[in-house]
C-alpha beads as a LAMMPS data file, in Angstrom:
LAMMPS data file: protein, C-alpha beads

477 atoms
476 bonds

1 atom types
1 bond types

-500.0 500.0 xlo xhi
-500.0 500.0 ylo yhi
-500.0 500.0 zlo zhi

Masses

1 110.0

Atoms # bond

1 1 1 355.601 -182.945 -212.391
2 1 1 356.606 -184.215 -215.754
3 1 1 354.088 -186.076 -218.001
4 1 1 355.506 -189.027 -219.912
5 1 1 354.117 -189.482 -223.396
6 1 1 353.940 -192.937 -225.032
7 1 1 355.493 -193.043 -228.424
8 1 1 353.355 -194.179 -231.363
9 1 1 355.479 -197.237 -231.923
10 1 1 355.208 -198.346 -228.313
11 1 1 351.480 -197.709 -228.393
12 1 1 351.133 -199.881 -231.486
13 1 1 352.942 -202.734 -229.767
14 1 1 350.657 -202.395 -226.804
15 1 1 347.569 -202.599 -228.980
16 1 1 348.898 -205.645 -230.825
17 1 1 349.601 -207.394 -227.528
18 1 1 346.094 -206.692 -226.281
19 1 1 344.602 -208.038 -229.527
20 1 1 346.761 -211.198 -229.258
21 1 1 345.586 -211.787 -225.736
22 1 1 341.948 -211.361 -226.754
23 1 1 342.441 -213.884 -229.570
24 1 1 344.614 -216.447 -227.756
25 1 1 342.652 -216.563 -224.583
26 1 1 339.395 -217.904 -226.079
27 1 1 341.314 -220.390 -228.139
28 1 1 343.087 -221.808 -225.090
29 1 1 339.843 -221.988 -223.172
30 1 1 338.023 -223.748 -226.048
31 1 1 340.868 -226.103 -226.901
32 1 1 339.789 -229.623 -227.924
33 1 1 339.465 -232.144 -225.132
34 1 1 342.253 -234.714 -224.718
35 1 1 341.683 -238.480 -225.006
36 1 1 344.101 -241.384 -225.315
37 1 1 343.945 -245.123 -225.726
38 1 1 346.645 -247.850 -226.001
39 1 1 346.057 -251.517 -226.905
40 1 1 348.048 -254.646 -227.615
41 1 1 347.125 -255.203 -231.271
42 1 1 347.743 -258.950 -231.073
43 1 1 345.146 -259.670 -228.327
44 1 1 343.090 -256.462 -228.138
45 1 1 344.080 -256.041 -224.480
46 1 1 343.740 -252.475 -223.176
47 1 1 347.076 -251.134 -221.844
48 1 1 346.010 -247.474 -221.187
49 1 1 342.905 -245.397 -221.437
50 1 1 342.057 -241.811 -220.645
51 1 1 338.708 -240.217 -221.666
52 1 1 338.676 -243.153 -224.118
53 1 1 334.889 -243.285 -224.348
54 1 1 334.250 -239.547 -224.646
55 1 1 332.558 -238.744 -227.984
56 1 1 334.722 -236.250 -229.783
57 1 1 335.388 -234.950 -233.332
58 1 1 337.497 -237.536 -235.112
59 1 1 338.637 -235.209 -238.007
60 1 1 340.378 -237.088 -240.761
61 1 1 340.569 -240.318 -238.706
62 1 1 337.141 -240.587 -240.404
63 1 1 338.943 -241.596 -243.620
64 1 1 339.970 -244.905 -242.013
65 1 1 336.361 -245.954 -242.159
66 1 1 335.942 -244.499 -245.682
67 1 1 338.823 -246.714 -246.781
68 1 1 337.655 -249.696 -244.799
69 1 1 334.280 -249.616 -246.632
70 1 1 336.180 -249.124 -249.919
71 1 1 338.231 -252.254 -249.267
72 1 1 335.011 -254.190 -248.447
73 1 1 333.530 -253.080 -251.685
74 1 1 336.550 -254.224 -253.704
75 1 1 336.612 -257.557 -251.863
76 1 1 332.939 -258.238 -252.662
77 1 1 333.031 -257.212 -256.364
78 1 1 331.196 -253.986 -255.935
79 1 1 333.958 -251.984 -257.641
80 1 1 337.444 -252.555 -258.946
81 1 1 340.658 -250.774 -258.304
82 1 1 340.879 -249.772 -261.964
83 1 1 337.261 -248.575 -262.222
84 1 1 337.180 -245.015 -263.701
85 1 1 335.416 -242.540 -261.415
86 1 1 333.928 -239.256 -262.620
87 1 1 334.401 -236.444 -260.120
88 1 1 331.308 -234.507 -259.136
89 1 1 331.116 -230.766 -258.495
90 1 1 330.394 -231.571 -254.826
91 1 1 333.587 -233.594 -254.440
92 1 1 335.709 -231.083 -256.276
93 1 1 334.452 -228.290 -254.062
94 1 1 335.522 -229.890 -250.758
95 1 1 337.785 -227.807 -248.484
96 1 1 341.522 -228.653 -248.075
97 1 1 343.354 -230.801 -247.534
98 1 1 342.598 -231.989 -251.032
99 1 1 344.120 -233.603 -254.079
100 1 1 342.950 -230.865 -256.462
101 1 1 340.390 -232.818 -258.452
102 1 1 338.187 -230.945 -260.929
103 1 1 334.467 -231.486 -261.646
104 1 1 334.049 -233.873 -264.582
105 1 1 337.643 -235.212 -264.239
106 1 1 337.989 -238.984 -264.615
107 1 1 340.361 -240.865 -262.375
108 1 1 340.908 -244.523 -261.325
109 1 1 339.463 -245.695 -258.045
110 1 1 342.975 -246.799 -256.821
111 1 1 344.228 -243.219 -256.942
112 1 1 341.324 -241.948 -254.879
113 1 1 342.251 -244.597 -252.213
114 1 1 345.878 -243.554 -252.281
115 1 1 345.060 -239.816 -251.953
116 1 1 342.696 -240.448 -249.047
117 1 1 345.076 -242.742 -247.153
118 1 1 348.375 -240.815 -247.636
119 1 1 347.418 -237.144 -248.509
120 1 1 344.228 -237.219 -246.393
121 1 1 342.471 -235.614 -249.372
122 1 1 338.874 -234.538 -248.675
123 1 1 337.846 -234.392 -252.391
124 1 1 339.103 -237.941 -252.934
125 1 1 337.251 -239.281 -249.876
126 1 1 333.993 -237.680 -250.959
127 1 1 334.389 -239.147 -254.484
128 1 1 334.824 -242.637 -252.921
129 1 1 331.605 -242.237 -250.999
130 1 1 329.649 -240.920 -254.020
131 1 1 330.764 -243.699 -256.358
132 1 1 329.868 -246.425 -253.860
133 1 1 326.516 -245.175 -252.581
134 1 1 325.372 -242.432 -254.965
135 1 1 325.609 -239.671 -252.385
136 1 1 327.839 -238.762 -249.468
137 1 1 324.893 -238.848 -247.033
138 1 1 324.032 -242.420 -248.017
139 1 1 327.633 -243.401 -247.753
140 1 1 327.890 -241.909 -244.208
141 1 1 324.905 -244.068 -243.173
142 1 1 326.802 -247.086 -244.564
143 1 1 329.873 -246.031 -242.623
144 1 1 327.827 -245.865 -239.397
145 1 1 326.393 -249.321 -240.005
146 1 1 329.771 -250.774 -240.563
147 1 1 331.115 -249.036 -237.426
148 1 1 328.342 -250.768 -235.401
149 1 1 329.204 -254.090 -236.955
150 1 1 332.841 -253.601 -235.860
151 1 1 331.867 -252.889 -232.277
152 1 1 332.351 -249.102 -232.529
153 1 1 329.274 -248.472 -230.348
154 1 1 329.777 -244.712 -229.855
155 1 1 330.587 -243.641 -233.387
156 1 1 328.267 -241.813 -235.869
157 1 1 329.469 -240.551 -239.237
158 1 1 327.890 -237.700 -241.198
159 1 1 330.383 -237.435 -244.025
160 1 1 333.281 -239.326 -245.669
161 1 1 336.161 -236.882 -244.992
162 1 1 335.927 -235.838 -241.309
163 1 1 335.360 -232.065 -241.611
164 1 1 333.484 -230.822 -238.585
165 1 1 329.730 -231.510 -238.723
166 1 1 327.101 -231.778 -236.024
167 1 1 326.715 -235.414 -234.892
168 1 1 329.867 -236.558 -236.556
169 1 1 331.590 -238.088 -233.483
170 1 1 333.725 -240.955 -232.371
171 1 1 335.931 -241.978 -229.433
172 1 1 339.609 -242.891 -228.906
173 1 1 338.578 -246.452 -228.096
174 1 1 336.433 -246.820 -231.241
175 1 1 339.100 -245.460 -233.527
176 1 1 341.650 -247.864 -232.036
177 1 1 339.239 -250.682 -232.773
178 1 1 338.969 -249.555 -236.324
179 1 1 342.714 -249.335 -236.689
180 1 1 343.077 -252.927 -235.468
181 1 1 340.510 -254.161 -237.955
182 1 1 342.218 -252.308 -240.774
183 1 1 345.439 -254.060 -239.837
184 1 1 344.101 -257.624 -239.667
185 1 1 341.081 -257.514 -242.020
186 1 1 342.934 -255.959 -245.002
187 1 1 346.653 -256.550 -244.580
188 1 1 347.060 -256.386 -248.394
189 1 1 346.154 -252.687 -248.284
190 1 1 347.692 -251.769 -244.919
191 1 1 351.049 -250.843 -246.521
192 1 1 349.392 -247.714 -247.994
193 1 1 349.573 -246.074 -244.603
194 1 1 353.394 -246.495 -244.352
195 1 1 354.247 -244.862 -247.640
196 1 1 356.211 -241.645 -247.238
197 1 1 354.949 -240.518 -250.718
198 1 1 352.667 -242.149 -253.278
199 1 1 351.485 -241.653 -256.861
200 1 1 347.889 -240.321 -256.730
201 1 1 347.355 -240.299 -260.476
202 1 1 347.589 -236.630 -261.120
203 1 1 350.598 -236.013 -258.892
204 1 1 352.787 -237.461 -256.185
205 1 1 351.639 -236.635 -252.718
206 1 1 353.413 -236.779 -249.320
207 1 1 352.184 -238.619 -246.221
208 1 1 350.655 -236.500 -243.510
209 1 1 352.142 -238.884 -240.971
210 1 1 355.663 -238.917 -242.421
211 1 1 357.297 -237.360 -239.335
212 1 1 356.265 -240.181 -236.973
213 1 1 356.959 -242.831 -239.597
214 1 1 360.460 -241.503 -240.113
215 1 1 361.359 -240.864 -236.444
216 1 1 359.760 -243.692 -234.411
217 1 1 361.267 -247.172 -234.676
218 1 1 358.758 -249.724 -235.912
219 1 1 356.043 -247.185 -236.851
220 1 1 354.164 -248.226 -240.018
221 1 1 350.867 -246.333 -239.887
222 1 1 348.112 -245.415 -239.723
223 1 1 346.150 -241.990 -239.960
224 1 1 346.360 -238.391 -238.831
225 1 1 343.569 -235.883 -238.502
226 1 1 343.078 -232.193 -237.698
227 1 1 340.349 -229.621 -237.437
228 1 1 339.974 -226.699 -235.105
229 1 1 337.243 -228.469 -233.199
230 1 1 339.098 -231.792 -232.902
231 1 1 342.665 -230.658 -232.397
232 1 1 345.532 -232.795 -233.631
233 1 1 344.491 -236.486 -233.729
234 1 1 346.412 -239.578 -234.584
235 1 1 345.967 -243.369 -234.599
236 1 1 349.411 -244.943 -234.821
237 1 1 350.679 -248.535 -234.984
238 1 1 354.201 -249.805 -234.467
239 1 1 355.757 -253.263 -234.515
240 1 1 358.895 -254.413 -232.752
241 1 1 359.793 -258.041 -232.856
242 1 1 356.698 -260.074 -231.998
243 1 1 354.954 -257.127 -230.386
244 1 1 352.564 -254.647 -232.045
245 1 1 350.985 -251.651 -230.283
246 1 1 348.189 -249.305 -231.396
247 1 1 348.005 -245.870 -229.723
248 1 1 345.400 -243.195 -230.316
249 1 1 345.393 -239.519 -229.293
250 1 1 342.605 -236.995 -229.597
251 1 1 343.003 -233.270 -228.948
252 1 1 346.710 -232.720 -229.413
253 1 1 347.887 -229.100 -229.302
254 1 1 350.140 -229.296 -232.340
255 1 1 351.691 -231.846 -234.736
256 1 1 354.914 -231.961 -232.684
257 1 1 353.216 -232.335 -229.250
258 1 1 350.784 -234.876 -230.638
259 1 1 353.608 -237.006 -232.162
260 1 1 355.626 -236.732 -228.919
261 1 1 352.682 -237.905 -226.891
262 1 1 351.913 -240.789 -229.237
263 1 1 355.592 -241.856 -229.025
264 1 1 355.328 -241.880 -225.234
265 1 1 352.126 -243.990 -225.409
266 1 1 353.747 -246.469 -227.849
267 1 1 356.727 -246.777 -225.478
268 1 1 354.358 -247.378 -222.621
269 1 1 352.622 -250.090 -224.616
270 1 1 355.759 -251.877 -225.520
271 1 1 356.824 -251.912 -221.839
272 1 1 353.485 -253.201 -220.573
273 1 1 352.708 -255.762 -223.339
274 1 1 354.006 -259.293 -222.815
275 1 1 356.683 -260.542 -225.232
276 1 1 354.673 -263.601 -226.134
277 1 1 350.919 -263.631 -226.449
278 1 1 348.372 -265.643 -228.443
279 1 1 347.292 -263.800 -231.573
280 1 1 343.514 -263.267 -231.487
281 1 1 342.457 -261.542 -234.700
282 1 1 339.183 -259.602 -234.494
283 1 1 336.151 -261.193 -236.121
284 1 1 335.596 -259.757 -239.622
285 1 1 332.124 -258.210 -239.879
286 1 1 329.531 -259.267 -242.449
287 1 1 329.500 -257.371 -245.695
288 1 1 327.043 -254.455 -245.526
289 1 1 327.139 -253.043 -249.055
290 1 1 324.445 -252.499 -251.599
291 1 1 322.871 -255.828 -252.551
292 1 1 321.747 -254.378 -255.855
293 1 1 325.256 -253.976 -257.187
294 1 1 327.237 -256.471 -255.159
295 1 1 328.319 -259.667 -256.852
296 1 1 328.519 -261.799 -253.715
297 1 1 327.231 -265.317 -254.319
298 1 1 325.170 -266.759 -251.405
299 1 1 325.113 -270.491 -251.045
300 1 1 321.882 -271.814 -249.547
301 1 1 322.569 -275.152 -247.856
302 1 1 319.111 -275.772 -246.354
303 1 1 316.850 -277.656 -248.770
304 1 1 313.398 -276.043 -248.652
305 1 1 311.734 -278.218 -251.297
306 1 1 312.566 -281.436 -253.015
307 1 1 310.479 -281.587 -256.179
308 1 1 309.766 -285.057 -257.761
309 1 1 311.804 -285.638 -260.863
310 1 1 309.930 -285.516 -264.162
311 1 1 308.668 -288.800 -265.332
312 1 1 310.997 -290.664 -267.661
313 1 1 309.791 -291.005 -271.241
314 1 1 309.588 -294.414 -273.039
315 1 1 308.672 -295.352 -276.525
316 1 1 305.832 -297.811 -277.139
317 1 1 304.904 -298.476 -280.776
318 1 1 306.916 -295.455 -281.711
319 1 1 304.933 -292.994 -279.429
320 1 1 306.392 -291.582 -276.255
321 1 1 304.757 -292.856 -273.048
322 1 1 305.439 -291.323 -269.628
323 1 1 306.256 -293.867 -266.971
324 1 1 305.970 -292.945 -263.295
325 1 1 307.806 -294.820 -260.566
326 1 1 306.331 -295.229 -257.126
327 1 1 308.553 -294.579 -254.116
328 1 1 308.837 -298.234 -253.187
329 1 1 309.847 -299.147 -256.748
330 1 1 312.438 -296.425 -256.862
331 1 1 313.932 -297.697 -253.609
332 1 1 313.993 -301.267 -254.956
333 1 1 315.682 -300.210 -258.183
334 1 1 318.266 -298.164 -256.181
335 1 1 319.144 -301.236 -254.050
336 1 1 319.314 -303.361 -257.197
337 1 1 322.053 -301.053 -258.522
338 1 1 324.010 -301.163 -255.314
339 1 1 323.774 -304.888 -254.571
340 1 1 324.157 -307.865 -256.856
341 1 1 321.119 -308.977 -258.798
342 1 1 321.050 -312.320 -256.927
343 1 1 320.971 -310.548 -253.499
344 1 1 318.088 -308.188 -254.163
345 1 1 314.519 -309.400 -254.127
346 1 1 311.930 -306.976 -255.432
347 1 1 308.692 -307.263 -253.501
348 1 1 305.472 -308.346 -255.190
349 1 1 303.976 -304.882 -254.662
350 1 1 306.939 -303.288 -256.362
351 1 1 307.010 -305.725 -259.241
352 1 1 303.389 -304.945 -259.985
353 1 1 304.155 -301.182 -260.190
354 1 1 307.224 -301.699 -262.400
355 1 1 305.426 -303.653 -265.025
356 1 1 305.192 -300.671 -267.292
357 1 1 308.910 -300.129 -267.122
358 1 1 309.793 -303.759 -267.761
359 1 1 307.493 -303.925 -270.748
360 1 1 309.536 -301.480 -272.861
361 1 1 309.954 -302.785 -276.384
362 1 1 312.966 -304.987 -277.103
363 1 1 315.602 -303.693 -279.519
364 1 1 315.627 -305.147 -282.969
365 1 1 317.953 -308.114 -283.471
366 1 1 321.364 -307.408 -284.948
367 1 1 321.473 -308.222 -288.691
368 1 1 323.304 -311.491 -289.262
369 1 1 325.373 -309.908 -291.993
370 1 1 326.869 -307.359 -289.608
371 1 1 330.338 -308.403 -288.562
372 1 1 332.192 -307.256 -285.477
373 1 1 335.226 -305.122 -286.172
374 1 1 338.530 -306.431 -284.933
375 1 1 342.004 -305.075 -284.748
376 1 1 343.566 -308.497 -285.298
377 1 1 345.020 -309.422 -288.733
378 1 1 342.307 -310.890 -291.013
379 1 1 342.653 -314.507 -291.944
380 1 1 343.292 -315.427 -295.617
381 1 1 340.257 -315.332 -297.840
382 1 1 338.438 -318.561 -298.623
383 1 1 335.971 -319.290 -301.334
384 1 1 333.252 -320.096 -298.837
385 1 1 333.590 -316.965 -296.736
386 1 1 335.389 -313.841 -297.907
387 1 1 336.992 -311.643 -295.257
388 1 1 334.690 -308.715 -294.346
389 1 1 336.038 -305.227 -294.942
390 1 1 336.775 -303.632 -291.543
391 1 1 336.587 -299.880 -291.424
392 1 1 338.180 -298.285 -288.440
393 1 1 338.542 -294.579 -287.359
394 1 1 341.356 -293.620 -285.050
395 1 1 340.480 -290.686 -282.852
396 1 1 342.885 -287.756 -283.049
397 1 1 341.071 -285.688 -280.492
398 1 1 343.045 -286.966 -277.519
399 1 1 339.763 -286.759 -275.525
400 1 1 339.263 -283.351 -273.910
401 1 1 342.967 -282.849 -273.363
402 1 1 343.484 -280.105 -276.003
403 1 1 343.592 -276.378 -275.407
404 1 1 344.165 -273.020 -276.942
405 1 1 346.432 -270.110 -276.017
406 1 1 345.209 -266.537 -276.561
407 1 1 348.319 -264.628 -275.638
408 1 1 350.953 -263.788 -272.924
409 1 1 350.389 -260.925 -270.529
410 1 1 352.524 -259.036 -267.977
411 1 1 350.393 -259.878 -264.981
412 1 1 347.814 -262.406 -263.825
413 1 1 345.001 -259.860 -263.637
414 1 1 345.361 -258.891 -267.344
415 1 1 345.402 -262.542 -268.379
416 1 1 342.291 -263.473 -266.361
417 1 1 340.505 -260.430 -267.688
418 1 1 341.171 -261.328 -271.364
419 1 1 340.093 -264.927 -270.704
420 1 1 336.811 -263.730 -269.212
421 1 1 336.100 -261.366 -272.127
422 1 1 336.911 -264.082 -274.631
423 1 1 334.736 -266.629 -272.900
424 1 1 331.735 -264.276 -272.916
425 1 1 332.326 -263.391 -276.637
426 1 1 332.666 -267.039 -277.731
427 1 1 330.337 -268.907 -275.400
428 1 1 329.170 -271.316 -278.097
429 1 1 332.656 -272.652 -278.953
430 1 1 334.274 -272.324 -275.504
431 1 1 331.417 -273.865 -273.508
432 1 1 332.884 -276.421 -271.064
433 1 1 336.513 -275.209 -271.496
434 1 1 338.386 -274.159 -268.307
435 1 1 340.130 -270.836 -268.019
436 1 1 343.677 -271.207 -266.680
437 1 1 346.610 -268.728 -266.258
438 1 1 350.084 -270.281 -266.380
439 1 1 352.959 -268.261 -264.827
440 1 1 356.182 -268.345 -266.802
441 1 1 359.430 -266.343 -266.689
442 1 1 358.360 -264.291 -269.663
443 1 1 354.855 -263.524 -268.382
444 1 1 351.466 -265.085 -267.848
445 1 1 349.896 -267.430 -270.487
446 1 1 346.138 -267.149 -270.919
447 1 1 344.829 -270.648 -271.832
448 1 1 341.566 -272.489 -272.361
449 1 1 341.936 -276.140 -271.570
450 1 1 339.744 -279.270 -271.383
451 1 1 338.790 -279.236 -275.040
452 1 1 338.649 -281.730 -277.911
453 1 1 340.911 -281.216 -280.862
454 1 1 337.944 -280.373 -282.977
455 1 1 336.550 -277.757 -280.546
456 1 1 340.007 -276.270 -280.068
457 1 1 340.543 -275.951 -283.829
458 1 1 337.090 -274.385 -284.282
459 1 1 337.600 -271.990 -281.431
460 1 1 341.010 -270.785 -282.802
461 1 1 339.571 -270.275 -286.309
462 1 1 336.712 -268.225 -284.963
463 1 1 338.994 -266.088 -282.766
464 1 1 341.509 -265.538 -285.555
465 1 1 338.680 -264.353 -287.784
466 1 1 338.126 -261.680 -285.143
467 1 1 341.833 -260.715 -285.156
468 1 1 342.479 -262.391 -281.819
469 1 1 345.764 -264.262 -281.616
470 1 1 345.296 -267.983 -280.915
471 1 1 347.173 -271.276 -281.262
472 1 1 346.278 -274.788 -280.241
473 1 1 347.944 -276.647 -277.304
474 1 1 348.351 -280.356 -277.895
475 1 1 348.007 -282.944 -275.075
476 1 1 351.246 -283.360 -273.115
477 1 1 352.961 -286.680 -273.723

Bonds

1 1 1 2
2 1 2 3
3 1 3 4
4 1 4 5
5 1 5 6
6 1 6 7
7 1 7 8
8 1 8 9
9 1 9 10
10 1 10 11
11 1 11 12
12 1 12 13
13 1 13 14
14 1 14 15
15 1 15 16
16 1 16 17
17 1 17 18
18 1 18 19
19 1 19 20
20 1 20 21
21 1 21 22
22 1 22 23
23 1 23 24
24 1 24 25
25 1 25 26
26 1 26 27
27 1 27 28
28 1 28 29
29 1 29 30
30 1 30 31
31 1 31 32
32 1 32 33
33 1 33 34
34 1 34 35
35 1 35 36
36 1 36 37
37 1 37 38
38 1 38 39
39 1 39 40
40 1 40 41
41 1 41 42
42 1 42 43
43 1 43 44
44 1 44 45
45 1 45 46
46 1 46 47
47 1 47 48
48 1 48 49
49 1 49 50
50 1 50 51
51 1 51 52
52 1 52 53
53 1 53 54
54 1 54 55
55 1 55 56
56 1 56 57
57 1 57 58
58 1 58 59
59 1 59 60
60 1 60 61
61 1 61 62
62 1 62 63
63 1 63 64
64 1 64 65
65 1 65 66
66 1 66 67
67 1 67 68
68 1 68 69
69 1 69 70
70 1 70 71
71 1 71 72
72 1 72 73
73 1 73 74
74 1 74 75
75 1 75 76
76 1 76 77
77 1 77 78
78 1 78 79
79 1 79 80
80 1 80 81
81 1 81 82
82 1 82 83
83 1 83 84
84 1 84 85
85 1 85 86
86 1 86 87
87 1 87 88
88 1 88 89
89 1 89 90
90 1 90 91
91 1 91 92
92 1 92 93
93 1 93 94
94 1 94 95
95 1 95 96
96 1 96 97
97 1 97 98
98 1 98 99
99 1 99 100
100 1 100 101
101 1 101 102
102 1 102 103
103 1 103 104
104 1 104 105
105 1 105 106
106 1 106 107
107 1 107 108
108 1 108 109
109 1 109 110
110 1 110 111
111 1 111 112
112 1 112 113
113 1 113 114
114 1 114 115
115 1 115 116
116 1 116 117
117 1 117 118
118 1 118 119
119 1 119 120
120 1 120 121
121 1 121 122
122 1 122 123
123 1 123 124
124 1 124 125
125 1 125 126
126 1 126 127
127 1 127 128
128 1 128 129
129 1 129 130
130 1 130 131
131 1 131 132
132 1 132 133
133 1 133 134
134 1 134 135
135 1 135 136
136 1 136 137
137 1 137 138
138 1 138 139
139 1 139 140
140 1 140 141
141 1 141 142
142 1 142 143
143 1 143 144
144 1 144 145
145 1 145 146
146 1 146 147
147 1 147 148
148 1 148 149
149 1 149 150
150 1 150 151
151 1 151 152
152 1 152 153
153 1 153 154
154 1 154 155
155 1 155 156
156 1 156 157
157 1 157 158
158 1 158 159
159 1 159 160
160 1 160 161
161 1 161 162
162 1 162 163
163 1 163 164
164 1 164 165
165 1 165 166
166 1 166 167
167 1 167 168
168 1 168 169
169 1 169 170
170 1 170 171
171 1 171 172
172 1 172 173
173 1 173 174
174 1 174 175
175 1 175 176
176 1 176 177
177 1 177 178
178 1 178 179
179 1 179 180
180 1 180 181
181 1 181 182
182 1 182 183
183 1 183 184
184 1 184 185
185 1 185 186
186 1 186 187
187 1 187 188
188 1 188 189
189 1 189 190
190 1 190 191
191 1 191 192
192 1 192 193
193 1 193 194
194 1 194 195
195 1 195 196
196 1 196 197
197 1 197 198
198 1 198 199
199 1 199 200
200 1 200 201
201 1 201 202
202 1 202 203
203 1 203 204
204 1 204 205
205 1 205 206
206 1 206 207
207 1 207 208
208 1 208 209
209 1 209 210
210 1 210 211
211 1 211 212
212 1 212 213
213 1 213 214
214 1 214 215
215 1 215 216
216 1 216 217
217 1 217 218
218 1 218 219
219 1 219 220
220 1 220 221
221 1 221 222
222 1 222 223
223 1 223 224
224 1 224 225
225 1 225 226
226 1 226 227
227 1 227 228
228 1 228 229
229 1 229 230
230 1 230 231
231 1 231 232
232 1 232 233
233 1 233 234
234 1 234 235
235 1 235 236
236 1 236 237
237 1 237 238
238 1 238 239
239 1 239 240
240 1 240 241
241 1 241 242
242 1 242 243
243 1 243 244
244 1 244 245
245 1 245 246
246 1 246 247
247 1 247 248
248 1 248 249
249 1 249 250
250 1 250 251
251 1 251 252
252 1 252 253
253 1 253 254
254 1 254 255
255 1 255 256
256 1 256 257
257 1 257 258
258 1 258 259
259 1 259 260
260 1 260 261
261 1 261 262
262 1 262 263
263 1 263 264
264 1 264 265
265 1 265 266
266 1 266 267
267 1 267 268
268 1 268 269
269 1 269 270
270 1 270 271
271 1 271 272
272 1 272 273
273 1 273 274
274 1 274 275
275 1 275 276
276 1 276 277
277 1 277 278
278 1 278 279
279 1 279 280
280 1 280 281
281 1 281 282
282 1 282 283
283 1 283 284
284 1 284 285
285 1 285 286
286 1 286 287
287 1 287 288
288 1 288 289
289 1 289 290
290 1 290 291
291 1 291 292
292 1 292 293
293 1 293 294
294 1 294 295
295 1 295 296
296 1 296 297
297 1 297 298
298 1 298 299
299 1 299 300
300 1 300 301
301 1 301 302
302 1 302 303
303 1 303 304
304 1 304 305
305 1 305 306
306 1 306 307
307 1 307 308
308 1 308 309
309 1 309 310
310 1 310 311
311 1 311 312
312 1 312 313
313 1 313 314
314 1 314 315
315 1 315 316
316 1 316 317
317 1 317 318
318 1 318 319
319 1 319 320
320 1 320 321
321 1 321 322
322 1 322 323
323 1 323 324
324 1 324 325
325 1 325 326
326 1 326 327
327 1 327 328
328 1 328 329
329 1 329 330
330 1 330 331
331 1 331 332
332 1 332 333
333 1 333 334
334 1 334 335
335 1 335 336
336 1 336 337
337 1 337 338
338 1 338 339
339 1 339 340
340 1 340 341
341 1 341 342
342 1 342 343
343 1 343 344
344 1 344 345
345 1 345 346
346 1 346 347
347 1 347 348
348 1 348 349
349 1 349 350
350 1 350 351
351 1 351 352
352 1 352 353
353 1 353 354
354 1 354 355
355 1 355 356
356 1 356 357
357 1 357 358
358 1 358 359
359 1 359 360
360 1 360 361
361 1 361 362
362 1 362 363
363 1 363 364
364 1 364 365
365 1 365 366
366 1 366 367
367 1 367 368
368 1 368 369
369 1 369 370
370 1 370 371
371 1 371 372
372 1 372 373
373 1 373 374
374 1 374 375
375 1 375 376
376 1 376 377
377 1 377 378
378 1 378 379
379 1 379 380
380 1 380 381
381 1 381 382
382 1 382 383
383 1 383 384
384 1 384 385
385 1 385 386
386 1 386 387
387 1 387 388
388 1 388 389
389 1 389 390
390 1 390 391
391 1 391 392
392 1 392 393
393 1 393 394
394 1 394 395
395 1 395 396
396 1 396 397
397 1 397 398
398 1 398 399
399 1 399 400
400 1 400 401
401 1 401 402
402 1 402 403
403 1 403 404
404 1 404 405
405 1 405 406
406 1 406 407
407 1 407 408
408 1 408 409
409 1 409 410
410 1 410 411
411 1 411 412
412 1 412 413
413 1 413 414
414 1 414 415
415 1 415 416
416 1 416 417
417 1 417 418
418 1 418 419
419 1 419 420
420 1 420 421
421 1 421 422
422 1 422 423
423 1 423 424
424 1 424 425
425 1 425 426
426 1 426 427
427 1 427 428
428 1 428 429
429 1 429 430
430 1 430 431
431 1 431 432
432 1 432 433
433 1 433 434
434 1 434 435
435 1 435 436
436 1 436 437
437 1 437 438
438 1 438 439
439 1 439 440
440 1 440 441
441 1 441 442
442 1 442 443
443 1 443 444
444 1 444 445
445 1 445 446
446 1 446 447
447 1 447 448
448 1 448 449
449 1 449 450
450 1 450 451
451 1 451 452
452 1 452 453
453 1 453 454
454 1 454 455
455 1 455 456
456 1 456 457
457 1 457 458
458 1 458 459
459 1 459 460
460 1 460 461
461 1 461 462
462 1 462 463
463 1 463 464
464 1 464 465
465 1 465 466
466 1 466 467
467 1 467 468
468 1 468 469
469 1 469 470
470 1 470 471
471 1 471 472
472 1 472 473
473 1 473 474
474 1 474 475
475 1 475 476
476 1 476 477
């Protein structure tokens, strides 16, 4: 009997195959669970759901909430798009995907938003959380509070980027709800998610969702996500005619299979959704940011206390005397102003209390030699009574119809910013003036209006002394 010997090359292939089976089998067994959800974005009606309420790892879908909170902060004056952010060592050390920020680097807030939305950069997302709440942990708590306010009842965040962490979980339904709020609550920022590439300050970055955006008709967002524990996730939105559908997938096996499944779900949504439906936008939640830094102005309409006005001062024999009015007297005087004097009868009780007011000293009589000025032509002089000399002064102020211009700027934001800085620097001379920005073909004029000629002239001279360009604006004819 012949013994067949296995060649070394064949033996090597056999070993490699066995190793591959040992590696691939556990991965297939522990593959991320699948979940899907489809809704009509216009009405919020559910069109399809599978494992939609199972708590799973959201991966970088997390950044939708990071960005939602960032947009809230901008809207409420907590931070500006052009605020410069210093990158911490913690943010710079985040795992990919990342923009490549360095510890100590300074970058505008708008570029962190772009990098998070388009590139799905973990370092940029962490930097957003740290600048808004001081630490990523505090920001994650704020994200969770905001999620609850949006109706995302089964979502808990532990970080700003979505890398796998114990307790950092969401559902397909909750992420669809977030995507719908992003669409309707901040439409001015929603276009970020449809950009194939964007300028992120230090470089141009591509969109992680560019394949679906390029290949599916009507697709315009919103966010991808991937970790080994989560699988390939995607919240997508597409619009065709009057219809808009949002579809969410958790646990895709690859980018290609995930995109194909999302396309199928979107097609299903467009088939099931009615052509015409009443638009019911979701209710925007209350602002949940830091009250210490927010500039939101609260208007209290309920009157808790109505303090009595201070007593009016009157002069008797040259000395101030405080006169207090009783309630019935105040009412009588008010009615006397509204009605004619002959129709209002002040009661005896009121007249007794008003005696102090009515006894104020009479003004001194006008001197007999004082003549009334007149604009008519004086009569010829006579020997008995010479014509008095009439001195008149014609006002050149034009009332408060003058103004000043402090420059022309390329956009409204720059003009408004210069007006505010100037008003703060020259509060004494610009007090009462209104800041206005006038759009013209050549740019935006920054003006202060509602001034007298004298105050406009003084303000211009003071600004010019500080090397600020300024010229007066005369009243229009």
